[in-house]
Every structure is written in structure tokens, then in C-alpha cells.
KOLLODREN-209163 format. One line per 10 residues: number of its first residue (from 1); their letters; for each residue x, y, z of C-alpha. Coordinates in steps of 0.2 Angstrom, whole numbers, plus 2048, in hexadecimal, padded with zeros to 3 digits. Example, Ala and Ser with C-alpha at 12.3 -4.5 7.8 and 13.67 -1.06 7.14 Angstrom:
2
1) as) 83E,7EA,827; 844,7FB,824 $
***
This chain:
327
1) mssqsidigl) 241,19B,060; 252,196,066; 256,187,072; 25C,193,07F; 24B,19C,080; 242,18C,081; 24C,186,090; 249,196,099; 236,195,096; 236,183,09C $
11) skatepasla) 240,188,0AC; 233,195,0B0; 225,189,0AD; 22D,17D,0B9; 231,189,0C7; 21F,18A,0CE; 21D,177,0CE; 22E,176,0D7; 229,183,0E4; 218,17B,0E7 $
21) lilgkaarvv) 222,16A,0EA; 22E,172,0F6; 220,17B,100; 216,16A,101; 225,161,108; 228,170,114; 216,16F,11A; 217,15C,11D; 227,15E,127; 21F,16C,131 $
31) frvlvvcfcl) 210,161,134; 21B,153,13A; 225,15E,146; 215,165,14E; 20E,153,150; 21E,14E,159; 21F,15E,164; 20C,15F,169; 206,14D,168; 215,140,16A $
41) tpfllviais) 220,14A,175; 214,14D,183; 20E,13B,183; 220,135,184; 223,141,192; 215,13A,19C; 21B,128,199; 22C,12D,19F; 225,136,1AF; 21B,126,1B3 $
51) lgekiegaaw) 22B,11C,1B4; 233,129,1C0; 236,126,1D3; 22C,12E,1E0; 236,134,1EF; 22D,134,200; 22B,145,207; 232,14D,1F7; 22F,14E,1E5; 234,141,1D8 $
61) vwgfefthye) 243,13D,1CD; 245,135,1BC; 246,122,1BD; 241,112,1B4; 235,108,1C0; 224,101,1BE; 21E,102,1D0; 211,10F,1CC; 209,104,1BF; 20A,0F6,1CC $
71) rffvgadwpn) 202,101,1D9; 1F3,105,1CD; 1EF,0F3,1CA; 1F2,0EA,1DA; 1F5,0F8,1E7; 203,100,1F0; 205,0F2,1FD; 206,0E4,1F1; 20A,0D5,1F4; 205,0D7,206 $
81) sysgiylqkl) 1F4,0DD,201; 1EA,0E0,1F1; 1E0,0F0,1ED; 1D6,0F3,1DE; 1D1,105,1E2; 1D9,10D,1D2; 1D2,0FF,1C7; 1C1,104,1CF; 1C4,116,1CA; 1C8,111,1B8 $
91) wyslyyalia) 1B8,107,1B8; 1AE,117,1BE; 1B6,121,1B0; 1B1,115,1A3; 1A0,112,1AB; 19B,125,1AB; 1A1,127,19A; 198,118,193; 188,11F,19A; 18A,131,197 $
101) apiavvtafp) 190,131,185; 182,126,17D; 175,131,187; 17D,141,17F; 17C,139,16E; 16B,132,16F; 164,142,175; 16E,14D,169; 169,142,15A; 156,147,158 $
111) ftyfltrltr) 15A,159,15C; 167,15A,14F; 15C,151,142; 14E,15D,145; 15B,16C,145; 160,167,133; 14E,168,12D; 14D,17A,132; 150,189,127; 162,18E,124 $
121) raqtvwlifl) 161,19D,12F; 15A,194,13E; 167,187,13C; 174,194,13C; 16D,19C,14C; 16D,18B,155; 17E,187,150; 185,198,156; 17C,195,167; 184,184,168 $
131) lsslslsevf) 195,189,164; 194,197,170; 18F,18B,17E; 19F,182,17B; 1A8,191,183; 1A1,18C,194; 1AE,183,19E; 1AA,173,1A7; 1AB,17C,1B8; 19D,188,1B2 $
141) iamgwdvlls) 192,17A,1AD; 195,170,1BC; 191,17F,1C8; 181,182,1BE; 17B,171,1C0; 180,171,1D2; 174,17F,1D5; 166,177,1CB; 168,167,1D5; 16B,16E,1E6 $
151) nrsglpmvlr) 15F,169,1F4; 15A,17B,1F9; 159,184,1E9; 158,177,1DB; 14D,169,1D5; 14B,160,1E6; 144,171,1ED; 138,173,1DE; 132,161,1DF; 12F,163,1F2 $
161) elgitdwmka) 125,173,1F0; 11A,16C,1E2; 116,15D,1EE; 11E,150,1E2; 129,14B,1F0; 11B,147,1FC; 112,13E,1EE; 121,133,1EB; 122,12F,1FE; 10F,12A,1FE $
171) tgwfdvardw) 110,11F,1EE; 121,117,1F3; 12B,11F,1E5; 135,128,1F2; 13D,117,1F8; 141,113,1E6; 14A,124,1E4; 154,120,1F4; 159,10F,1ED; 15F,118,1DE $
181) glasprdlkf) 169,124,1E9; 15E,133,1E4; 156,136,1F5; 15B,138,207; 150,132,215; 146,142,215; 147,14A,204; 14D,147,1F2; 15F,14B,1EE; 169,14A,1DE $
191) ktslfatvlt) 17A,14E,1E5; 184,143,1E6; 17D,136,1DA; 180,12D,1CA; 171,136,1C2; 179,147,1C5; 18A,142,1BF; 184,13A,1AF; 178,149,1AC; 186,156,1AE $
201) msylvwpyav) 192,14C,1A3; 185,149,195; 180,15C,195; 193,160,194; 195,157,184; 184,159,17D; 189,168,172; 198,15E,16B; 18C,150,166; 180,15C,15C $
211) illypalsrl) 18F,164,153; 197,154,14F; 186,14C,148; 181,15C,13F; 18C,159,12F; 186,148,12C; 173,14B,12F; 174,15B,125; 17A,151,116; 16D,144,118 $
221) dtstveaart) 164,141,107; 152,146,10B; 14C,13D,0FB; 14F,12C,103; 145,131,112; 136,137,107; 137,127,0FD; 136,11D,10C; 127,127,113; 11F,126,101 $
231) mgagpwavmr) 120,113,102; 117,113,113; 125,112,120; 121,11A,130; 12C,127,139; 134,11A,144; 137,10E,135; 13F,11C,12B; 14A,120,139; 14F,10E,13C $
241) tvilptvrip) 151,109,12A; 157,119,121; 15E,126,12C; 167,11C,139; 170,111,12D; 176,120,123; 17E,129,132; 183,11A,13C; 196,11E,13A; 194,130,140 $
251) ligttlllfv) 18A,12A,14F; 197,11D,154; 1A5,12A,151; 19C,137,15B; 199,12B,16A; 1AB,125,16A; 1B1,137,16A; 1A6,13C,178; 1AB,12C,182; 1BD,131,181 $
261) fllgvyvsvt) 1BA,143,186; 1B0,13E,195; 1BD,132,19C; 1C7,142,1A1; 1B8,14C,1A9; 1BD,152,1BA; 1B2,160,1C1; 1A1,157,1BE; 1A7,147,1C7; 1AF,151,1D5 $
271) vfadpsqhtl) 19F,15A,1D8; 191,14D,1D5; 199,13C,1D8; 19B,133,1E8; 1AD,134,1EE; 1AD,121,1EE; 1A8,122,1DB; 1B5,12E,1D5; 1BE,12B,1C4; 1D0,12A,1BF $
281) avsiygsvrg) 1D0,13C,1BA; 1CD,141,1CC; 1DB,136,1D2; 1E7,13C,1C5; 1E4,14E,1CA; 1E6,149,1DC; 1F7,141,1D8; 1FE,14F,1CE; 1F7,15E,1D6; 1EE,158,1E6 $
291) stlnapfgaa) 1F5,154,1F7; 1FF,145,1F2; 20A,14D,1E5; 20F,13D,1DD; 211,142,1CA; 218,131,1C5; 209,128,1CB; 1FD,135,1C3; 206,133,1B3; 205,120,1B4 $
301) qsvillitag) 1F2,122,1B7; 1F1,12D,1A8; 1FA,121,19D; 1EE,113,1A2; 1DF,11E,19F; 1E6,122,18D; 1E9,110,189; 1D8,10B,18F; 1D0,118,184; 1DB,112,175 $
311) lflvlsqilv) 1D6,100,178; 1C3,105,178; 1C6,10F,168; 1CF,100,160; 1C1,0F4,166; 1B3,0FF,15F; 1BC,100,14E; 1BD,0ED,14E; 1AB,0EB,152; 1A6,0F8,145 $
321) syaekrr) 1B1,0EF,137; 1A9,0DE,13C; 198,0E5,13B; 19B,0ED,12A; 1A2,0DC,123; 192,0D3,129; 187,0DF,120 $
***
């Protein structure tokens, strides 16, 4: 065989490898371009808008000032007076999310665990049902709970017709419900209340919690559970010493993901929360699309909310790493 034919054979053999290398580099370039276009550019645009200047009685113009951030932390009339109303709205955003996210995970965990113990066909049916429920918008879910919790046709009416409301009045539990904001002077009410707000928000993210926990629980080694039961461990001991330590990372990750998602909930808070306890998401919408039409201030609130979510994620990662080192 001549040297020329050998060179031709080698060149043909290296052509597929070179083509794969070129395609790999092109894919990485396309991915970076997409990240810049759809992730980094909108974020930089929001930051740039937050530094703009609001013109009274008109729109806004590009600028470079931090007055909107100053207004968020100390109020618009600083230094003559201090106002922490937007810090309060940020607190309620964190408050609702910190309650609703763990509730959704805690209630979804046992359901998902028993779901993974069903037959493959039953699991498929349940997963299809849960995935289809994700097509429901927040508006649809909020309106459904609005009907269920309404005074005339919802849960308060059912409790009143069953005589439970009168029983609560006779036993003193009605006064407790009033102290918790769940009753008016004459009847039970769930709108507006912390209970209705957290309930709706938890229901909104509950299918996400199930879907996120399903992969970890479906891969759980059942032999370790059976071994623990054989050694005399009860159901709670098995759950506490075997199952929970195995899936602790997915549990933490799911809770954090739902927490960040709930920071931006708008409709549920608008419908069920007291106006004095509205979140930063409602204030952002009011600034951008509401009556004030102050896009730079709305963008500044968005940046602060995003930074707050990032700080919580970083803090959670530090705490998880610290706990892992101590084990």
C-alpha cells in the first residue's frame, strides 16, 4: 500500500472527529449567546431602567441616579421623614414564601412517597394528572379558592349551615378565630386573611413539589427500608433515620425553589391578603403597570427582590455545606 493511500485513509478517519469538534464548539457558542440574550441582557436592562429618572407628569428618561433605591429603603420624603413601607412589603414577600413553601413540601412529601409505592400504571396516571394541573394559571386557581372561601357560597356558609359556627360561639372558639383574623363579629370569614393567602400559595406550588420530589423518592433503595423494619424500627424511626437523610438534599432544593417562585406571586396576594399586607410583587406591578407608572422605581424594587432571593439561596447553600461538614 502506497503512502498516498495511507494519508487519504487517515484524513478520512479524522474528518468525523474534526466535524464533531466543530459542532461541539458551535453548540457551546450558541448556548452562551442564548444565555446572554435571554438571561443576562434582561437583567442588565432592568438594572439600567432602575437608574433612570422619573419625570413628574410624564414617563421617564435614561439616567444614572440612585433615588429610587433610596426611596425604597428610607421613603420618598427622606431626610424630612422616614418611611419603611417598602421594606414592610419585602418582609411580607419573605413571610408568605417562608410559610407556604415548607407547607407545600411537608404535605407533598408523604403523598409522593406513597405514590412511588404504587404500580407503574397508577404512578403514570397520577403524574399525568399533576402535569396537566400545571396548565392552570394562578388566576384560575385564585378564583377557584375565592369561590370556596367566600362567605355566601363557600366554607363559611357550610360551617354555618352545619351548626359549627354556633358551636364555636358557645364554646369560645369563635373569639379565638376572631383574634386570628378568621371571623367577623357575626360569622366566620377567610377573606382577607393570612390563612387564605398561605393556603392558596401552598396549593399553587404543591404540584411542583410532588414532581420535584418524585425522582429522588422513586430511586429510593427499598432494601434499606426493609432492613430497618426487620431490625425492629417503627415507621417513624424508618422515616427519620433512613428515608429523610437519603432525600434531604432534594427536600432542601425543592423548598428553596418553591420559596423563590412564591416571592413573585401576585394574584393570590391581591385577592386574599389585606391591602396593608401586600407584597413587593404587588407594588412592582403598581409601579410598572398601575396608576403611578414609575418604571424606574418598579425596576429598582425588582432588583432588590432578586438580590434578596439570591442572598437567601447563598445563605442556604452555606448552611447546607456547614451541616454536611459536621456530619
